[in-house]
PyMOL CGO cylinders between C-alpha atoms (Angstrom):
from pymol import cmd
from pymol.cgo import CYLINDER

trace = [
    CYLINDER, -40.95, -23.58, 59.71, -44.00, -25.59, 60.78, 0.3, 1, 1, 1, 1, 1, 1,
    CYLINDER, -44.00, -25.59, 60.78, -47.63, -25.40, 59.70, 0.3, 1, 1, 1, 1, 1, 1,
    CYLINDER, -47.63, -25.40, 59.70, -50.69, -26.80, 61.49, 0.3, 1, 1, 1, 1, 1, 1,
    CYLINDER, -50.69, -26.80, 61.49, -53.46, -27.13, 58.92, 0.3, 1, 1, 1, 1, 1, 1,
    CYLINDER, -53.46, -27.13, 58.92, -57.08, -27.26, 60.09, 0.3, 1, 1, 1, 1, 1, 1,
    CYLINDER, -57.08, -27.26, 60.09, -59.30, -28.65, 57.33, 0.3, 1, 1, 1, 1, 1, 1,
    CYLINDER, -59.30, -28.65, 57.33, -62.25, -30.93, 56.60, 0.3, 1, 1, 1, 1, 1, 1,
    CYLINDER, -62.25, -30.93, 56.60, -60.31, -32.31, 53.62, 0.3, 1, 1, 1, 1, 1, 1,
    CYLINDER, -60.31, -32.31, 53.62, -57.00, -33.63, 54.99, 0.3, 1, 1, 1, 1, 1, 1,
    CYLINDER, -57.00, -33.63, 54.99, -56.42, -35.62, 51.81, 0.3, 1, 1, 1, 1, 1, 1,
    CYLINDER, -56.42, -35.62, 51.81, -55.71, -32.36, 49.98, 0.3, 1, 1, 1, 1, 1, 1,
    CYLINDER, -55.71, -32.36, 49.98, -52.29, -32.12, 51.67, 0.3, 1, 1, 1, 1, 1, 1,
    CYLINDER, -52.29, -32.12, 51.67, -49.48, -32.00, 50.82, 0.3, 1, 1, 1, 1, 1, 1,
    CYLINDER, -49.48, -32.00, 50.82, -50.92, -31.82, 47.29, 0.3, 1, 1, 1, 1, 1, 1,
    CYLINDER, -50.92, -31.82, 47.29, -48.77, -29.58, 45.12, 0.3, 1, 1, 1, 1, 1, 1,
    CYLINDER, -48.77, -29.58, 45.12, -46.59, -28.84, 48.15, 0.3, 1, 1, 1, 1, 1, 1,
    CYLINDER, -46.59, -28.84, 48.15, -45.11, -32.33, 47.85, 0.3, 1, 1, 1, 1, 1, 1,
    CYLINDER, -45.11, -32.33, 47.85, -43.52, -31.55, 44.46, 0.3, 1, 1, 1, 1, 1, 1,
    CYLINDER, -43.52, -31.55, 44.46, -40.78, -29.28, 43.12, 0.3, 1, 1, 1, 1, 1, 1,
    CYLINDER, -40.78, -29.28, 43.12, -38.47, -27.20, 45.30, 0.3, 1, 1, 1, 1, 1, 1,
    CYLINDER, -38.47, -27.20, 45.30, -41.01, -26.94, 48.12, 0.3, 1, 1, 1, 1, 1, 1,
    CYLINDER, -41.01, -26.94, 48.12, -41.45, -30.72, 48.10, 0.3, 1, 1, 1, 1, 1, 1,
    CYLINDER, -41.45, -30.72, 48.10, -37.70, -31.21, 48.29, 0.3, 1, 1, 1, 1, 1, 1,
    CYLINDER, -37.70, -31.21, 48.29, -37.55, -28.74, 51.18, 0.3, 1, 1, 1, 1, 1, 1,
    CYLINDER, -37.55, -28.74, 51.18, -40.24, -30.80, 52.93, 0.3, 1, 1, 1, 1, 1, 1,
    CYLINDER, -40.24, -30.80, 52.93, -38.21, -33.99, 52.44, 0.3, 1, 1, 1, 1, 1, 1,
    CYLINDER, -38.21, -33.99, 52.44, -35.09, -32.20, 53.71, 0.3, 1, 1, 1, 1, 1, 1,
    CYLINDER, -35.09, -32.20, 53.71, -36.84, -31.08, 56.90, 0.3, 1, 1, 1, 1, 1, 1,
    CYLINDER, -36.84, -31.08, 56.90, -36.66, -27.35, 56.14, 0.3, 1, 1, 1, 1, 1, 1,
    CYLINDER, -36.66, -27.35, 56.14, -40.39, -27.17, 56.80, 0.3, 1, 1, 1, 1, 1, 1,
    CYLINDER, -40.39, -27.17, 56.80, -43.00, -29.53, 58.23, 0.3, 1, 1, 1, 1, 1, 1,
    CYLINDER, -43.00, -29.53, 58.23, -46.74, -29.76, 58.65, 0.3, 1, 1, 1, 1, 1, 1,
    CYLINDER, -46.74, -29.76, 58.65, -49.48, -31.51, 60.59, 0.3, 1, 1, 1, 1, 1, 1,
    CYLINDER, -49.48, -31.51, 60.59, -53.02, -31.86, 59.29, 0.3, 1, 1, 1, 1, 1, 1,
    CYLINDER, -53.02, -31.86, 59.29, -55.84, -31.69, 61.81, 0.3, 1, 1, 1, 1, 1, 1,
    CYLINDER, -55.84, -31.69, 61.81, -59.14, -33.05, 60.55, 0.3, 1, 1, 1, 1, 1, 1,
    CYLINDER, -59.14, -33.05, 60.55, -61.84, -30.73, 61.86, 0.3, 1, 1, 1, 1, 1, 1,
    CYLINDER, -61.84, -30.73, 61.86, -64.39, -33.53, 61.54, 0.3, 1, 1, 1, 1, 1, 1,
    CYLINDER, -64.39, -33.53, 61.54, -62.60, -35.42, 64.32, 0.3, 1, 1, 1, 1, 1, 1,
    CYLINDER, -62.60, -35.42, 64.32, -64.14, -32.84, 66.64, 0.3, 1, 1, 1, 1, 1, 1,
    CYLINDER, -64.14, -32.84, 66.64, -67.66, -33.03, 65.18, 0.3, 1, 1, 1, 1, 1, 1,
    CYLINDER, -67.66, -33.03, 65.18, -70.71, -32.78, 67.40, 0.3, 1, 1, 1, 1, 1, 1,
    CYLINDER, -70.71, -32.78, 67.40, -72.32, -36.05, 66.25, 0.3, 1, 1, 1, 1, 1, 1,
    CYLINDER, -72.32, -36.05, 66.25, -71.66, -39.35, 64.51, 0.3, 1, 1, 1, 1, 1, 1,
    CYLINDER, -71.66, -39.35, 64.51, -72.45, -37.76, 61.14, 0.3, 1, 1, 1, 1, 1, 1,
    CYLINDER, -72.45, -37.76, 61.14, -69.36, -35.59, 61.33, 0.3, 1, 1, 1, 1, 1, 1,
    CYLINDER, -69.36, -35.59, 61.33, -71.30, -32.32, 61.43, 0.3, 1, 1, 1, 1, 1, 1,
    CYLINDER, -71.30, -32.32, 61.43, -69.09, -29.26, 61.84, 0.3, 1, 1, 1, 1, 1, 1,
    CYLINDER, -69.09, -29.26, 61.84, -71.51, -26.55, 60.71, 0.3, 1, 1, 1, 1, 1, 1,
    CYLINDER, -71.51, -26.55, 60.71, -75.01, -25.22, 61.40, 0.3, 1, 1, 1, 1, 1, 1,
    CYLINDER, -75.01, -25.22, 61.40, -77.52, -22.66, 60.12, 0.3, 1, 1, 1, 1, 1, 1,
    CYLINDER, -77.52, -22.66, 60.12, -76.94, -18.96, 60.66, 0.3, 1, 1, 1, 1, 1, 1,
    CYLINDER, -76.94, -18.96, 60.66, -78.53, -17.04, 63.51, 0.3, 1, 1, 1, 1, 1, 1,
    CYLINDER, -78.53, -17.04, 63.51, -80.63, -14.29, 61.97, 0.3, 1, 1, 1, 1, 1, 1,
    CYLINDER, -80.63, -14.29, 61.97, -81.33, -16.30, 58.84, 0.3, 1, 1, 1, 1, 1, 1,
    CYLINDER, -81.33, -16.30, 58.84, -79.57, -16.30, 55.52, 0.3, 1, 1, 1, 1, 1, 1,
    CYLINDER, -79.57, -16.30, 55.52, -78.25, -18.82, 53.05, 0.3, 1, 1, 1, 1, 1, 1,
    CYLINDER, -78.25, -18.82, 53.05, -75.20, -20.94, 53.68, 0.3, 1, 1, 1, 1, 1, 1,
    CYLINDER, -75.20, -20.94, 53.68, -73.99, -22.85, 56.69, 0.3, 1, 1, 1, 1, 1, 1,
    CYLINDER, -73.99, -22.85, 56.69, -71.49, -21.59, 59.27, 0.3, 1, 1, 1, 1, 1, 1,
    CYLINDER, -71.49, -21.59, 59.27, -68.73, -23.62, 60.92, 0.3, 1, 1, 1, 1, 1, 1,
    CYLINDER, -68.73, -23.62, 60.92, -69.49, -24.05, 64.62, 0.3, 1, 1, 1, 1, 1, 1,
    CYLINDER, -69.49, -24.05, 64.62, -67.37, -22.38, 67.32, 0.3, 1, 1, 1, 1, 1, 1,
    CYLINDER, -67.37, -22.38, 67.32, -67.42, -25.38, 69.66, 0.3, 1, 1, 1, 1, 1, 1,
    CYLINDER, -67.42, -25.38, 69.66, -66.07, -27.67, 66.95, 0.3, 1, 1, 1, 1, 1, 1,
    CYLINDER, -66.07, -27.67, 66.95, -63.39, -25.24, 65.75, 0.3, 1, 1, 1, 1, 1, 1,
    CYLINDER, -63.39, -25.24, 65.75, -62.44, -24.31, 69.31, 0.3, 1, 1, 1, 1, 1, 1,
    CYLINDER, -62.44, -24.31, 69.31, -61.87, -27.95, 70.22, 0.3, 1, 1, 1, 1, 1, 1,
    CYLINDER, -61.87, -27.95, 70.22, -59.78, -28.46, 67.08, 0.3, 1, 1, 1, 1, 1, 1,
    CYLINDER, -59.78, -28.46, 67.08, -57.60, -25.43, 67.81, 0.3, 1, 1, 1, 1, 1, 1,
    CYLINDER, -57.60, -25.43, 67.81, -57.20, -26.40, 71.47, 0.3, 1, 1, 1, 1, 1, 1,
    CYLINDER, -57.20, -26.40, 71.47, -55.87, -29.79, 70.41, 0.3, 1, 1, 1, 1, 1, 1,
    CYLINDER, -55.87, -29.79, 70.41, -52.78, -28.12, 68.90, 0.3, 1, 1, 1, 1, 1, 1,
    CYLINDER, -52.78, -28.12, 68.90, -49.91, -27.99, 71.37, 0.3, 1, 1, 1, 1, 1, 1,
    CYLINDER, -49.91, -27.99, 71.37, -48.21, -25.00, 69.74, 0.3, 1, 1, 1, 1, 1, 1,
    CYLINDER, -48.21, -25.00, 69.74, -50.57, -23.12, 67.39, 0.3, 1, 1, 1, 1, 1, 1,
    CYLINDER, -50.57, -23.12, 67.39, -48.22, -20.17, 66.83, 0.3, 1, 1, 1, 1, 1, 1,
    CYLINDER, -48.22, -20.17, 66.83, -49.90, -17.48, 64.73, 0.3, 1, 1, 1, 1, 1, 1,
    CYLINDER, -49.90, -17.48, 64.73, -53.39, -18.50, 63.61, 0.3, 1, 1, 1, 1, 1, 1,
    CYLINDER, -53.39, -18.50, 63.61, -54.48, -17.39, 60.14, 0.3, 1, 1, 1, 1, 1, 1,
    CYLINDER, -54.48, -17.39, 60.14, -57.96, -17.71, 58.63, 0.3, 1, 1, 1, 1, 1, 1,
    CYLINDER, -57.96, -17.71, 58.63, -58.23, -17.23, 54.87, 0.3, 1, 1, 1, 1, 1, 1,
    CYLINDER, -58.23, -17.23, 54.87, -61.04, -14.76, 54.26, 0.3, 1, 1, 1, 1, 1, 1,
    CYLINDER, -61.04, -14.76, 54.26, -62.00, -12.07, 51.71, 0.3, 1, 1, 1, 1, 1, 1,
    CYLINDER, -62.00, -12.07, 51.71, -62.22, -9.65, 54.65, 0.3, 1, 1, 1, 1, 1, 1,
    CYLINDER, -62.22, -9.65, 54.65, -58.50, -9.80, 55.36, 0.3, 1, 1, 1, 1, 1, 1,
    CYLINDER, -58.50, -9.80, 55.36, -55.70, -7.70, 53.84, 0.3, 1, 1, 1, 1, 1, 1,
    CYLINDER, -55.70, -7.70, 53.84, -54.45, -8.93, 50.50, 0.3, 1, 1, 1, 1, 1, 1,
    CYLINDER, -54.45, -8.93, 50.50, -51.43, -11.20, 50.78, 0.3, 1, 1, 1, 1, 1, 1,
    CYLINDER, -51.43, -11.20, 50.78, -48.35, -9.84, 49.02, 0.3, 1, 1, 1, 1, 1, 1,
    CYLINDER, -48.35, -9.84, 49.02, -44.60, -10.37, 48.79, 0.3, 1, 1, 1, 1, 1, 1,
    CYLINDER, -44.60, -10.37, 48.79, -43.85, -7.84, 51.51, 0.3, 1, 1, 1, 1, 1, 1,
    CYLINDER, -43.85, -7.84, 51.51, -46.01, -9.87, 53.88, 0.3, 1, 1, 1, 1, 1, 1,
    CYLINDER, -46.01, -9.87, 53.88, -44.22, -13.05, 52.81, 0.3, 1, 1, 1, 1, 1, 1,
    CYLINDER, -44.22, -13.05, 52.81, -40.94, -11.53, 53.97, 0.3, 1, 1, 1, 1, 1, 1,
    CYLINDER, -40.94, -11.53, 53.97, -42.48, -10.29, 57.22, 0.3, 1, 1, 1, 1, 1, 1,
    CYLINDER, -42.48, -10.29, 57.22, -43.95, -13.70, 58.02, 0.3, 1, 1, 1, 1, 1, 1,
    CYLINDER, -43.95, -13.70, 58.02, -40.62, -15.46, 57.51, 0.3, 1, 1, 1, 1, 1, 1,
    CYLINDER, -40.62, -15.46, 57.51, -38.33, -12.86, 59.08, 0.3, 1, 1, 1, 1, 1, 1,
    CYLINDER, -38.33, -12.86, 59.08, -39.27, -13.04, 62.76, 0.3, 1, 1, 1, 1, 1, 1,
    CYLINDER, -39.27, -13.04, 62.76, -38.34, -16.23, 64.69, 0.3, 1, 1, 1, 1, 1, 1,
    CYLINDER, -38.34, -16.23, 64.69, -41.63, -16.18, 66.60, 0.3, 1, 1, 1, 1, 1, 1,
    CYLINDER, -41.63, -16.18, 66.60, -43.47, -16.45, 63.29, 0.3, 1, 1, 1, 1, 1, 1,
    CYLINDER, -43.47, -16.45, 63.29, -41.98, -19.81, 62.38, 0.3, 1, 1, 1, 1, 1, 1,
    CYLINDER, -41.98, -19.81, 62.38, -45.11, -21.71, 63.50, 0.3, 1, 1, 1, 1, 1, 1,
    CYLINDER, -45.11, -21.71, 63.50, -48.46, -21.08, 61.85, 0.3, 1, 1, 1, 1, 1, 1,
    CYLINDER, -48.46, -21.08, 61.85, -51.91, -22.59, 62.22, 0.3, 1, 1, 1, 1, 1, 1,
    CYLINDER, -51.91, -22.59, 62.22, -53.84, -22.24, 58.98, 0.3, 1, 1, 1, 1, 1, 1,
    CYLINDER, -53.84, -22.24, 58.98, -57.60, -22.44, 59.38, 0.3, 1, 1, 1, 1, 1, 1,
    CYLINDER, -57.60, -22.44, 59.38, -59.24, -23.54, 56.12, 0.3, 1, 1, 1, 1, 1, 1,
    CYLINDER, -59.24, -23.54, 56.12, -62.85, -22.43, 56.20, 0.3, 1, 1, 1, 1, 1, 1,
    CYLINDER, -62.85, -22.43, 56.20, -65.68, -24.00, 54.23, 0.3, 1, 1, 1, 1, 1, 1,
    CYLINDER, -65.68, -24.00, 54.23, -69.35, -23.29, 53.61, 0.3, 1, 1, 1, 1, 1, 1,
    CYLINDER, -69.35, -23.29, 53.61, -70.35, -19.66, 54.28, 0.3, 1, 1, 1, 1, 1, 1,
    CYLINDER, -70.35, -19.66, 54.28, -67.53, -19.13, 56.76, 0.3, 1, 1, 1, 1, 1, 1,
    CYLINDER, -67.53, -19.13, 56.76, -66.73, -19.55, 60.45, 0.3, 1, 1, 1, 1, 1, 1,
    CYLINDER, -66.73, -19.55, 60.45, -68.39, -18.22, 63.58, 0.3, 1, 1, 1, 1, 1, 1,
    CYLINDER, -68.39, -18.22, 63.58, -67.03, -14.75, 64.42, 0.3, 1, 1, 1, 1, 1, 1,
    CYLINDER, -67.03, -14.75, 64.42, -66.51, -15.73, 68.04, 0.3, 1, 1, 1, 1, 1, 1,
    CYLINDER, -66.51, -15.73, 68.04, -63.69, -18.09, 67.02, 0.3, 1, 1, 1, 1, 1, 1,
    CYLINDER, -63.69, -18.09, 67.02, -61.87, -15.20, 65.35, 0.3, 1, 1, 1, 1, 1, 1,
    CYLINDER, -61.87, -15.20, 65.35, -62.34, -13.03, 68.44, 0.3, 1, 1, 1, 1, 1, 1,
    CYLINDER, -62.34, -13.03, 68.44, -61.47, -15.73, 70.98, 0.3, 1, 1, 1, 1, 1, 1,
    CYLINDER, -61.47, -15.73, 70.98, -58.14, -16.68, 69.41, 0.3, 1, 1, 1, 1, 1, 1,
    CYLINDER, -58.14, -16.68, 69.41, -57.22, -13.27, 67.97, 0.3, 1, 1, 1, 1, 1, 1,
    CYLINDER, -57.22, -13.27, 67.97, -57.06, -14.85, 64.53, 0.3, 1, 1, 1, 1, 1, 1,
    CYLINDER, -57.06, -14.85, 64.53, -55.56, -12.94, 61.62, 0.3, 1, 1, 1, 1, 1, 1,
    CYLINDER, -55.56, -12.94, 61.62, -57.76, -12.88, 58.53, 0.3, 1, 1, 1, 1, 1, 1,
    CYLINDER, -57.76, -12.88, 58.53, -55.87, -12.96, 55.24, 0.3, 1, 1, 1, 1, 1, 1,
    CYLINDER, -55.87, -12.96, 55.24, -57.01, -12.81, 51.60, 0.3, 1, 1, 1, 1, 1, 1,
    CYLINDER, -57.01, -12.81, 51.60, -55.00, -14.18, 48.68, 0.3, 1, 1, 1, 1, 1, 1,
    CYLINDER, -55.00, -14.18, 48.68, -57.01, -12.17, 46.14, 0.3, 1, 1, 1, 1, 1, 1,
    CYLINDER, -57.01, -12.17, 46.14, -60.30, -10.56, 45.20, 0.3, 1, 1, 1, 1, 1, 1,
    CYLINDER, -60.30, -10.56, 45.20, -62.19, -13.72, 44.31, 0.3, 1, 1, 1, 1, 1, 1,
    CYLINDER, -62.19, -13.72, 44.31, -64.01, -16.51, 46.14, 0.3, 1, 1, 1, 1, 1, 1,
    CYLINDER, -64.01, -16.51, 46.14, -62.74, -20.08, 46.51, 0.3, 1, 1, 1, 1, 1, 1,
    CYLINDER, -62.74, -20.08, 46.51, -64.66, -23.16, 47.62, 0.3, 1, 1, 1, 1, 1, 1,
    CYLINDER, -64.66, -23.16, 47.62, -62.55, -23.32, 50.74, 0.3, 1, 1, 1, 1, 1, 1,
    CYLINDER, -62.55, -23.32, 50.74, -59.30, -22.27, 52.35, 0.3, 1, 1, 1, 1, 1, 1,
    CYLINDER, -59.30, -22.27, 52.35, -57.21, -25.29, 51.36, 0.3, 1, 1, 1, 1, 1, 1,
    CYLINDER, -57.21, -25.29, 51.36, -55.91, -23.80, 48.10, 0.3, 1, 1, 1, 1, 1, 1,
    CYLINDER, -55.91, -23.80, 48.10, -55.21, -20.52, 49.89, 0.3, 1, 1, 1, 1, 1, 1,
    CYLINDER, -55.21, -20.52, 49.89, -53.26, -22.42, 52.55, 0.3, 1, 1, 1, 1, 1, 1,
    CYLINDER, -53.26, -22.42, 52.55, -51.14, -24.07, 49.86, 0.3, 1, 1, 1, 1, 1, 1,
    CYLINDER, -51.14, -24.07, 49.86, -50.47, -20.66, 48.31, 0.3, 1, 1, 1, 1, 1, 1,
    CYLINDER, -50.47, -20.66, 48.31, -49.41, -19.31, 51.70, 0.3, 1, 1, 1, 1, 1, 1,
    CYLINDER, -49.41, -19.31, 51.70, -47.10, -22.24, 52.43, 0.3, 1, 1, 1, 1, 1, 1,
    CYLINDER, -47.10, -22.24, 52.43, -45.52, -22.28, 48.97, 0.3, 1, 1, 1, 1, 1, 1,
    CYLINDER, -45.52, -22.28, 48.97, -44.83, -18.55, 48.93, 0.3, 1, 1, 1, 1, 1, 1,
    CYLINDER, -44.83, -18.55, 48.93, -43.29, -18.49, 52.41, 0.3, 1, 1, 1, 1, 1, 1,
    CYLINDER, -43.29, -18.49, 52.41, -41.27, -21.70, 52.22, 0.3, 1, 1, 1, 1, 1, 1,
    CYLINDER, -41.27, -21.70, 52.22, -39.63, -20.85, 48.90, 0.3, 1, 1, 1, 1, 1, 1,
    CYLINDER, -39.63, -20.85, 48.90, -37.89, -17.77, 50.36, 0.3, 1, 1, 1, 1, 1, 1,
    CYLINDER, -37.89, -17.77, 50.36, -36.33, -19.71, 53.22, 0.3, 1, 1, 1, 1, 1, 1,
    CYLINDER, -36.33, -19.71, 53.22, -32.60, -20.37, 53.11, 0.3, 1, 1, 1, 1, 1, 1,
    CYLINDER, -32.60, -20.37, 53.11, -31.47, -23.41, 51.09, 0.3, 1, 1, 1, 1, 1, 1,
    CYLINDER, -31.47, -23.41, 51.09, -34.82, -23.92, 49.33, 0.3, 1, 1, 1, 1, 1, 1,
    CYLINDER, -34.82, -23.92, 49.33, -34.09, -22.39, 45.92, 0.3, 1, 1, 1, 1, 1, 1,
    CYLINDER, -34.09, -22.39, 45.92, -30.90, -22.95, 43.99, 0.3, 1, 1, 1, 1, 1, 1,
    CYLINDER, -30.90, -22.95, 43.99, -28.85, -19.91, 43.03, 0.3, 1, 1, 1, 1, 1, 1,
    CYLINDER, -28.85, -19.91, 43.03, -28.68, -18.37, 46.50, 0.3, 1, 1, 1, 1, 1, 1,
    CYLINDER, -28.68, -18.37, 46.50, -30.46, -15.20, 47.63, 0.3, 1, 1, 1, 1, 1, 1,
    CYLINDER, -30.46, -15.20, 47.63, -30.51, -13.74, 44.11, 0.3, 1, 1, 1, 1, 1, 1,
    CYLINDER, -30.51, -13.74, 44.11, -33.03, -16.41, 43.08, 0.3, 1, 1, 1, 1, 1, 1,
    CYLINDER, -33.03, -16.41, 43.08, -35.74, -14.66, 45.09, 0.3, 1, 1, 1, 1, 1, 1,
    CYLINDER, -35.74, -14.66, 45.09, -34.58, -11.04, 45.22, 0.3, 1, 1, 1, 1, 1, 1,
    CYLINDER, -34.58, -11.04, 45.22, -34.62, -10.56, 41.43, 0.3, 1, 1, 1, 1, 1, 1,
    CYLINDER, -34.62, -10.56, 41.43, -38.27, -11.52, 41.02, 0.3, 1, 1, 1, 1, 1, 1,
    CYLINDER, -38.27, -11.52, 41.02, -41.49, -9.61, 40.44, 0.3, 1, 1, 1, 1, 1, 1,
    CYLINDER, -41.49, -9.61, 40.44, -42.63, -7.69, 43.56, 0.3, 1, 1, 1, 1, 1, 1,
    CYLINDER, -42.63, -7.69, 43.56, -39.22, -8.21, 45.21, 0.3, 1, 1, 1, 1, 1, 1,
    CYLINDER, -39.22, -8.21, 45.21, -37.67, -5.61, 42.88, 0.3, 1, 1, 1, 1, 1, 1,
    CYLINDER, -37.67, -5.61, 42.88, -40.37, -2.99, 43.50, 0.3, 1, 1, 1, 1, 1, 1,
    CYLINDER, -40.37, -2.99, 43.50, -42.25, -3.84, 40.32, 0.3, 1, 1, 1, 1, 1, 1,
    CYLINDER, -42.25, -3.84, 40.32, -42.68, -6.53, 37.70, 0.3, 1, 1, 1, 1, 1, 1,
    CYLINDER, -42.68, -6.53, 37.70, -39.82, -8.61, 36.33, 0.3, 1, 1, 1, 1, 1, 1,
    CYLINDER, -39.82, -8.61, 36.33, -38.17, -7.86, 32.98, 0.3, 1, 1, 1, 1, 1, 1,
    CYLINDER, -38.17, -7.86, 32.98, -38.56, -10.24, 29.97, 0.3, 1, 1, 1, 1, 1, 1,
    CYLINDER, -38.56, -10.24, 29.97, -36.57, -13.46, 30.23, 0.3, 1, 1, 1, 1, 1, 1,
    CYLINDER, -36.57, -13.46, 30.23, -34.72, -15.27, 27.40, 0.3, 1, 1, 1, 1, 1, 1,
    CYLINDER, -34.72, -15.27, 27.40, -32.68, -18.45, 26.97, 0.3, 1, 1, 1, 1, 1, 1,
    CYLINDER, -32.68, -18.45, 26.97, -31.25, -20.59, 24.12, 0.3, 1, 1, 1, 1, 1, 1,
    CYLINDER, -31.25, -20.59, 24.12, -31.64, -20.69, 21.19, 0.3, 1, 1, 1, 1, 1, 1,
    CYLINDER, -31.64, -20.69, 21.19, -30.80, -17.04, 20.52, 0.3, 1, 1, 1, 1, 1, 1,
    CYLINDER, -30.80, -17.04, 20.52, -32.98, -17.10, 17.38, 0.3, 1, 1, 1, 1, 1, 1,
    CYLINDER, -32.98, -17.10, 17.38, -36.37, -18.83, 17.31, 0.3, 1, 1, 1, 1, 1, 1,
    CYLINDER, -36.37, -18.83, 17.31, -39.10, -18.57, 14.66, 0.3, 1, 1, 1, 1, 1, 1,
    CYLINDER, -39.10, -18.57, 14.66, -37.72, -15.29, 13.40, 0.3, 1, 1, 1, 1, 1, 1,
    CYLINDER, -37.72, -15.29, 13.40, -37.54, -13.77, 16.87, 0.3, 1, 1, 1, 1, 1, 1,
    CYLINDER, -37.54, -13.77, 16.87, -34.10, -12.83, 18.20, 0.3, 1, 1, 1, 1, 1, 1,
    CYLINDER, -34.10, -12.83, 18.20, -32.94, -12.31, 21.76, 0.3, 1, 1, 1, 1, 1, 1,
    CYLINDER, -32.94, -12.31, 21.76, -32.26, -8.58, 22.38, 0.3, 1, 1, 1, 1, 1, 1,
    CYLINDER, -32.26, -8.58, 22.38, -28.67, -7.86, 21.38, 0.3, 1, 1, 1, 1, 1, 1,
    CYLINDER, -28.67, -7.86, 21.38, -27.84, -6.24, 24.72, 0.3, 1, 1, 1, 1, 1, 1,
    CYLINDER, -27.84, -6.24, 24.72, -28.30, -9.57, 26.51, 0.3, 1, 1, 1, 1, 1, 1,
    CYLINDER, -28.30, -9.57, 26.51, -25.68, -11.16, 24.26, 0.3, 1, 1, 1, 1, 1, 1,
    CYLINDER, -25.68, -11.16, 24.26, -23.18, -8.34, 24.70, 0.3, 1, 1, 1, 1, 1, 1,
    CYLINDER, -23.18, -8.34, 24.70, -21.63, -9.50, 27.96, 0.3, 1, 1, 1, 1, 1, 1,
    CYLINDER, -21.63, -9.50, 27.96, -21.70, -5.88, 29.19, 0.3, 1, 1, 1, 1, 1, 1,
    CYLINDER, -21.70, -5.88, 29.19, -23.20, -6.25, 32.65, 0.3, 1, 1, 1, 1, 1, 1,
    CYLINDER, -23.20, -6.25, 32.65, -23.81, -2.54, 33.17, 0.3, 1, 1, 1, 1, 1, 1,
    CYLINDER, -23.81, -2.54, 33.17, -25.80, -2.23, 29.95, 0.3, 1, 1, 1, 1, 1, 1,
    CYLINDER, -25.80, -2.23, 29.95, -27.70, -5.41, 30.75, 0.3, 1, 1, 1, 1, 1, 1,
    CYLINDER, -27.70, -5.41, 30.75, -28.70, -4.14, 34.18, 0.3, 1, 1, 1, 1, 1, 1,
    CYLINDER, -28.70, -4.14, 34.18, -29.84, -0.79, 32.74, 0.3, 1, 1, 1, 1, 1, 1,
    CYLINDER, -29.84, -0.79, 32.74, -31.87, -2.57, 30.04, 0.3, 1, 1, 1, 1, 1, 1,
    CYLINDER, -31.87, -2.57, 30.04, -33.54, -4.82, 32.61, 0.3, 1, 1, 1, 1, 1, 1,
    CYLINDER, -33.54, -4.82, 32.61, -34.38, -1.87, 34.84, 0.3, 1, 1, 1, 1, 1, 1,
    CYLINDER, -34.38, -1.87, 34.84, -35.91, 0.04, 31.91, 0.3, 1, 1, 1, 1, 1, 1,
    CYLINDER, -35.91, 0.04, 31.91, -37.95, -2.99, 30.85, 0.3, 1, 1, 1, 1, 1, 1,
    CYLINDER, -37.95, -2.99, 30.85, -39.15, -3.60, 34.40, 0.3, 1, 1, 1, 1, 1, 1,
    CYLINDER, -39.15, -3.60, 34.40, -40.19, 0.02, 34.85, 0.3, 1, 1, 1, 1, 1, 1,
    CYLINDER, -40.19, 0.02, 34.85, -42.07, 0.11, 31.54, 0.3, 1, 1, 1, 1, 1, 1,
    CYLINDER, -42.07, 0.11, 31.54, -43.90, -3.18, 32.11, 0.3, 1, 1, 1, 1, 1, 1,
    CYLINDER, -43.90, -3.18, 32.11, -44.87, -2.10, 35.61, 0.3, 1, 1, 1, 1, 1, 1,
    CYLINDER, -44.87, -2.10, 35.61, -46.19, 1.26, 34.36, 0.3, 1, 1, 1, 1, 1, 1,
    CYLINDER, -46.19, 1.26, 34.36, -48.27, -0.47, 31.71, 0.3, 1, 1, 1, 1, 1, 1,
    CYLINDER, -48.27, -0.47, 31.71, -49.62, -3.41, 33.66, 0.3, 1, 1, 1, 1, 1, 1,
    CYLINDER, -49.62, -3.41, 33.66, -49.46, -2.60, 37.38, 0.3, 1, 1, 1, 1, 1, 1,
    CYLINDER, -49.46, -2.60, 37.38, -49.27, 1.18, 37.93, 0.3, 1, 1, 1, 1, 1, 1,
    CYLINDER, -49.27, 1.18, 37.93, -50.63, 0.57, 41.43, 0.3, 1, 1, 1, 1, 1, 1,
    CYLINDER, -50.63, 0.57, 41.43, -47.25, -0.92, 42.39, 0.3, 1, 1, 1, 1, 1, 1,
    CYLINDER, -47.25, -0.92, 42.39, -45.54, 2.36, 41.51, 0.3, 1, 1, 1, 1, 1, 1,
    CYLINDER, -45.54, 2.36, 41.51, -47.93, 4.23, 43.80, 0.3, 1, 1, 1, 1, 1, 1,
    CYLINDER, -47.93, 4.23, 43.80, -47.32, 1.75, 46.63, 0.3, 1, 1, 1, 1, 1, 1,
    CYLINDER, -47.32, 1.75, 46.63, -43.54, 2.13, 46.32, 0.3, 1, 1, 1, 1, 1, 1,
    CYLINDER, -43.54, 2.13, 46.32, -43.84, 5.91, 46.61, 0.3, 1, 1, 1, 1, 1, 1,
    CYLINDER, -43.84, 5.91, 46.61, -45.66, 5.72, 49.94, 0.3, 1, 1, 1, 1, 1, 1,
]
cmd.load_cgo(trace, "trace")
């Protein structure tokens, strides 16, 4: 899997992506990335990539000529994604869809700044807008790292423990994950549930399913509604 990252802050990459299992996958060649500095395509010696809005309003907008030149410099852009509050909310189902199809193994991630980007860029390149949540960030770089981390970690040979490492997680199981415990079995007067120490796999699975269902009902009832659609 390869990512082209368009940003005005190239020093932000790989950032957290260079550590942990995703960092090891990067070192092993399971995924790769190129950073394209949008300022390399600026319209003047000051590195300007934005301008005031037509029609007035606060905030600057990233220019279409600058962004267009940056995108055109990429030999194989694949699917272009712009992180924006206007896009559908990113979820685990989308993670699987992005990684499943061979043609979706190359992505260009456009990290916006300022007030946003000129709409004509979105229209010209048929860019997919995508939101990672109902809040506003200073720019798309953190969102790009979220996208890369979440997609890379489900690729083969990234996580230890095989396929079960990802399929028994929150959202993958149709709800939220059950409570997790490890040694010691007693800690500060709190004991691990007896069923988990029983060795009876059937009872353990039933307990985990019950816990998952109850936690999901309490904390994310919207997930139950989505699963019924």
